[in-house]
C-alpha positions as CSV (number, residue, x, y, z in Angstrom):
1,M,14.6,67.6,50.4
2,A,16.2,69.5,53.3
3,N,17.8,67.3,57.0
4,I,15.6,68.1,59.2
5,H,18.7,68.0,61.3
6,D,20.7,70.1,59.1
7,L,20.9,73.5,61.5
8,T,23.2,75.6,59.1
9,W,20.2,78.0,58.7
10,L,20.4,78.8,62.6
11,P,23.0,82.0,62.4
12,Q,20.7,83.8,60.1
13,A,17.6,83.7,61.6
14,T,18.9,85.0,64.3
15,V,21.0,87.7,62.9
16,H,17.2,88.1,61.2
17,L,15.4,88.2,64.4
18,D,17.8,90.8,66.5
19,T,16.7,92.9,63.5
20,M,12.8,92.3,64.1
21,V,13.2,93.5,67.7
22,S,15.8,96.1,67.3
23,L,12.8,97.5,65.1
24,F,10.1,96.9,67.1
25,A,12.1,98.2,69.9
26,I,13.0,101.4,67.6
27,C,8.9,101.5,66.5
28,N,7.8,101.3,70.5
29,V,9.5,104.3,71.2
30,M,8.4,106.5,68.8
31,I,5.0,105.9,69.4
32,A,5.8,106.3,73.4
33,V,7.7,109.7,72.0
34,F,4.5,111.0,69.6
35,N,1.9,109.8,72.3
36,L,3.5,112.5,75.1
37,V,3.4,115.6,72.8
38,P,1.5,118.0,74.7
39,I,-1.6,118.3,72.6
40,A,-5.0,116.9,72.3
41,P,-6.0,114.5,72.6
42,M,-2.6,112.6,73.5
43,A,-1.7,111.2,76.6
44,G,1.1,114.4,77.1
45,N,-1.8,116.4,77.2
46,R,-3.4,114.7,80.2
47,L,0.1,114.9,81.3
48,L,0.8,118.5,81.2
49,Q,-2.5,118.7,83.7
50,L,-1.3,117.4,86.0
51,F,1.3,119.8,86.4
52,V,0.0,122.9,85.9
53,A,-2.5,125.3,87.7
54,P,-6.1,124.3,87.6
55,E,-6.1,127.8,85.6
56,T,-3.4,127.0,83.1
57,A,-5.5,123.6,82.5
58,M,-8.1,125.6,81.3
59,R,-6.8,127.4,79.2
60,I,-5.1,124.9,77.4
61,N,-8.3,122.7,77.3
62,H,-9.7,126.0,75.7
63,Y,-7.1,126.2,73.0
64,E,-7.3,122.1,72.2
65,K,-9.1,123.2,68.6
66,P,-6.3,125.4,67.4
67,L,-4.3,123.7,68.7
68,Q,-4.6,119.8,67.1
69,I,-4.5,121.9,63.7
70,L,-0.9,123.2,64.6
71,M,0.0,119.6,65.3
72,I,-1.4,118.7,62.4
73,L,0.5,121.5,59.9
74,L,3.5,120.7,62.2
75,L,3.4,116.8,60.9
76,I,2.8,117.5,57.6
77,F,5.5,119.4,57.2
78,G,7.9,117.5,59.2
79,I,8.3,120.0,61.9
80,L,7.2,118.1,64.8
81,Q,9.0,114.6,63.0
82,S,12.5,115.5,63.4
83,L,11.1,116.6,66.8
84,I,10.0,113.2,67.3
85,F,13.2,111.6,65.8
86,S,15.4,113.1,67.8
87,V,13.7,112.9,70.8
88,A,12.8,108.8,70.5
89,D,17.2,109.1,69.0
90,M,18.3,110.3,72.4
91,I,16.7,107.8,73.7
92,M,17.6,104.6,72.3
93,R,20.8,106.0,72.6
94,L,20.7,106.3,76.0
95,V,18.8,102.8,76.1
96,G,21.5,101.1,73.6
97,L,19.6,100.8,70.6
């Protein structure tokens, strides 16, 4: 049985904790970038509508369903993932992850 006061395992645990925190941060950045895609029902769609004219916002809402289908197709074929990964990588480099 190991001695309770033996802390030789602590540096290894710190390395694992650093890795877990880094992975958690990376996942959060990826989710944030994905959520800002300006297609409904993502939050990016609502943000986009704040910055465009009301007529343009109505036009965007009119094409909501086809844009959702387009987003699903872009996800299936990996095009959206590469865009999200590129933006997330740029953000992580700026932050220092």
